[in-house]
Steps between C-alpha positions, in 0.01 A plus 500: 500500500873425502509478122348848481765643734779323311352623171503863616861467615601326176356786294655765724848340496477354145609164642352153534370424848415167658238400754640224718407295806726475800564184696160541665200566274405809701810692381475641147764715331487736200861553391693601189608203288850394605477650850749315727233427762328265254786252516611579857160407642429229239172666400247328275426725200131490408473786247722720288363843415669683214535877458248489211234353733512132409442261792669165444381227733758236572357152427639380831659732758876483453736511797796728454 
């Protein structure tokens, strides 16, 4: 579900979006790639969704 939301936003904004986990697994974010909150909250990026609709799964969630 979060990938769908991020995909719609990516198309609308023509930007890459990420789906990331917060410090607790119950908090999930869909943010533009490079958003400052990703590094401020040390989120674990699970997917990158490009403006052309590609969904890139990260092999292992990466903390930023």
